DRENBADO-305139 format. One record per residue (C-alpha): residue in one letter; residue number from 1; x, y, z. Coordinates in Angstrom, 1 decimal. Layout:
<recs>
[a,NUM,[X,Y,Z]];
...
</recs>
This chain:
<recs>
[m,1,[-18.3,26.4,-27.3]];
[p,2,[-14.7,26.7,-27.6]];
[i,3,[-12.7,23.6,-26.3]];
[q,4,[-9.8,24.5,-24.0]];
[s,5,[-6.7,22.1,-24.1]];
[n,6,[-3.1,22.6,-22.9]];
[n,7,[-3.3,26.3,-22.7]];
[k,8,[-4.8,26.7,-26.1]];
[t,9,[-8.4,27.4,-27.3]];
[f,10,[-9.8,25.5,-30.2]];
[l,11,[-12.8,26.9,-32.3]];
[n,12,[-15.2,25.1,-34.3]];
[v,13,[-15.8,26.3,-38.0]];
[n,14,[-19.0,28.6,-36.8]];
[e,15,[-16.6,30.0,-33.9]];
[a,16,[-13.8,30.5,-36.5]];
[a,17,[-16.1,32.1,-39.0]];
[v,18,[-17.1,34.7,-36.2]];
[e,19,[-13.4,35.2,-34.9]];
[s,20,[-12.1,35.8,-38.6]];
[g,21,[-15.0,37.8,-39.9]];
[r,22,[-15.4,35.3,-42.6]];
[a,23,[-18.3,33.2,-43.8]];
[k,24,[-18.3,29.3,-42.8]];
[q,25,[-18.0,28.4,-46.5]];
[t,26,[-15.2,30.7,-46.9]];
[i,27,[-13.4,29.1,-43.9]];
[y,28,[-13.8,25.5,-45.6]];
[q,29,[-12.5,26.9,-48.8]];
[n,30,[-9.5,28.6,-47.8]];
[h,31,[-8.1,27.5,-44.4]];
[k,32,[-5.6,25.6,-46.1]];
[r,33,[-4.4,28.5,-48.3]];
[w,34,[-4.3,30.5,-45.1]];
[g,35,[-2.0,28.0,-43.5]];
[w,36,[-4.5,27.2,-40.6]];
[t,37,[-4.0,24.0,-39.1]];
[v,38,[-6.8,21.7,-38.8]];
[y,39,[-7.6,19.6,-35.7]];
[e,40,[-10.2,16.9,-35.1]];
[f,41,[-12.1,16.2,-32.0]];
[g,42,[-15.3,14.0,-32.0]];
[g,43,[-15.8,14.3,-35.6]];
[n,44,[-15.7,18.1,-35.5]];
[i,45,[-13.0,20.4,-37.3]];
[l,46,[-11.3,22.7,-35.1]];
[f,47,[-8.9,25.6,-35.7]];
[d,48,[-6.4,27.0,-32.9]];
[q,49,[-7.7,30.6,-31.8]];
[e,50,[-4.2,32.2,-31.6]];
[e,51,[-3.5,30.9,-35.0]];
[i,52,[-6.4,32.6,-36.3]];
[r,53,[-5.6,35.9,-34.5]];
[a,54,[-1.9,35.6,-35.7]];
[w,55,[-3.4,35.3,-39.5]];
[l,56,[-5.6,38.4,-38.8]];
[l,57,[-2.5,40.4,-37.7]];
[t,58,[-0.9,39.7,-41.1]];
[l,59,[-3.9,41.3,-42.9]];
[i,60,[-3.6,44.5,-41.0]];
[k,61,[-1.6,47.0,-43.2]];
[p,62,[-0.5,50.7,-42.0]];
[k,63,[-2.0,53.6,-43.6]];
[a,64,[-0.4,56.8,-44.0]];
[i,65,[-2.7,59.8,-42.7]];
[h,66,[-2.1,63.1,-44.4]];
</recs>
């Protein structure tokens, strides 16, 4: 279940994988390269949901339709 704090939503690795459409192992291997900030809570790794969504928007490329 996502964690809410200071008007932010934090996702664990499983939730981040679903949100980003990537496998858990891919999250572990690439989160630094993607620039995702890592948070820790109770021994769990968390990611900011809005940061993931902003990153996903950088992957969207316009395509010309003929």
